[in-house]
N, C-alpha and C positions, 0 to 999 in steps of 0.2 A: 710483126703484125700491128697495125694501129688498133689502139684500144686494149691490146693484151696487157694483163697485169704482170708486173715484174716478178719473176720467181724469188721466193724467199731463200735466205742462205741455207736453211735446213734442206729445202727442196733440192738444192744443187749439189749437196754432198754425195760422194760416192759410197756404194754399199761397202762393207768391211770384206776384206779378202779372207776367206775361210781358210786359207793355208797359214795366213798370218795369225790367226785367231788360235789355231791349233799349235803354232809355235810359241806363242805367248803363254799359253796353258802349260805346255810341256816345260817352258822355262821356270814357271812359276813352281810347278810340282818338283823339278829338280832342286830348286832352291829350298823348298820345304824339307825335302829328303836329306839333303845336306846338313841343314840346320838341326834337324833331328838326330842324325848321325853324330854331329858334332856334340850335341847336349848329351847323348848317350855315353860317348867316349869321355867327356867330362865328368859325367856321373860316376862311370867306372873308375876313373883316376881318383876321384875324391872319396869313393865308398870305402876302399882299404885303410887310408889313413884315419878317416873318421871311426871305422869299427875298431880298429887298434886302439884309438884314443879313448873310446868307451870301455872296451873290454879290459884293457890294461890297468884301469882303476876299479874294477869289479873283483872283490875278494871271492866271492862265492858265485861263479857262474852257473854251477849245477843248481844251486838252491834257487836261482832266479830262472831257471829252465832256459838258459841262453847257450845256444851252440854257434859260436863264430864261424864255424865252417859252412853251415848251411843257412845261418839267419842273416838277413839283410840288417844294414845299419838302422832302417826305419823300423823293422820288427824289433830290434835290440832296444832301441829307444822307447817304443811303445811299452814293451815289457817293464822297462824301468820305471816309466811313468805310473803304470798300474800298481806296480810293487811299492812304491813309494807313497803314493796316494793311500793305498791300504794301510801302510804303516802310520801315515799321518793321523788317519781316522782312529786307529787303535791307540796311538799316543794321546790323542785328544781325550779319548773315552777314558784312559787311564789316569790322566791328569785331573779329569773331573771327578772320578772316584776318589782319588786321593785327597782331593779337596774336601769331599764329603765326609772322609774318615776322620778328619781333625776333630778331636772332642776335647773340651776343657775338663781338666783334672782339678777337682775341688782343692783349694789350698795353693795352687800354683799361681804364678804371675799372670793376671789377667791381660795386662798390656801386651806381654810376649805371645800370648794365645792369639790376640787380634792381629798382631804383625805377621804371625805364622799364616793366619787364614788370608791375609791380604797377599802375602807371597805365593801362596799355592794358587790364588785367583789370578795372579798376574801369569805365573808359569802356565796355567790353563789356557789363558787367552793367547799367550805367545805360540801355543800349539794349535790354534784356531778352534778351541773348544768353545762352544756357545753357552756362556753362563750369564743370563740376564740378571738384572738387579733383583727381580722378584725371587728367583731361585736361590741367588746368593744370601738373600735375606732369610730365607727358609734354612738354609745350611747354618746361617749364624744362630739361629734359634734353636735348632736341633743339636748344635754343638754344647749347648748348656746342659748342666745336670738336670736330672728329673726333678729335684727339689725346687727348680726355678720354672718349672713348666707353667704355673698359674701366671708367671709374668710374661714369658715368651709366647704363649699362645694368644695373648691379647696383642702383642707386637706384630703378628704375622699379617695384619691388615695394613701395616705400614708400606710405604713405597721407597723409602730411603734407607739403605743399609747403614750408613754412618749413624743417622739419627737412631736406629736401632741399637747399634753398638754403644752410643752414649747413654741411652736410657737403661741398657742393661748394666753397664758399668757403674752407673749412679745407683741403681737398685742394689747391686752386689756390694758396693761400698757401704751402703746403708746397712744391709744385713750384717757385714763383718763389724760395723760399728756398734750395732745392737748386741751381737754376740759378744764383743769385747767388754761392753758394760756388763753384761750378764756375768760373764767370767770374773770381772773384778768384783762384782756384788757377792758372788758366791765365795771368793776367795776371802772377802772381807768378813763375810758371815762365818766361815770356817774358822777364821783367825779369832773372832770374838767367841766362838763356842770353845776353842781351845783355852782361851783365856779364863772363860767362866769355869770350865772342868778344872784348870789348874788352880783356880782361886779356892775351890771348895773340897780340893782333894788334899789339901795340907791340914 
């Protein structure tokens, strides 16, 4: 017809055949069911070897509340994670308490004391215990004898554990030096007294 507009490509397409649509949907559904069945079969095949690998390396199944006969590998794995997370928390807590328990014994080697404190701190960190410098500094000060409390109390406001250790060591060595001089003076005084007594006892 003269003057009529040319139909667009979209206008000339034929409607979809309902039968073909149903066939396509059925094919997709069958494919999904087949893939699901294959995945389930693969899971079942892998389940037993994985379960055996886990349970054969567990010494105390009863203690972990694990029954391989009824527990899935996912449940067993979850139980192991919970158990060892709890063990890790307990180990970290024990390591921190072990660090706090270290006290300096008067007269013993101070350098050895510091080395042991650092070793315990490192062990606590390796077990994921959180011991900030501020906390470690308090532990350092509280590890010293009561006789040094007037020194350590002032050092609690410090922020560097190594600096605190250096100051405590210097103070302690100064105390030992003064004590040594006092002992020498007393010994010399005692010697003079004995000489004086010997002189006039004859």
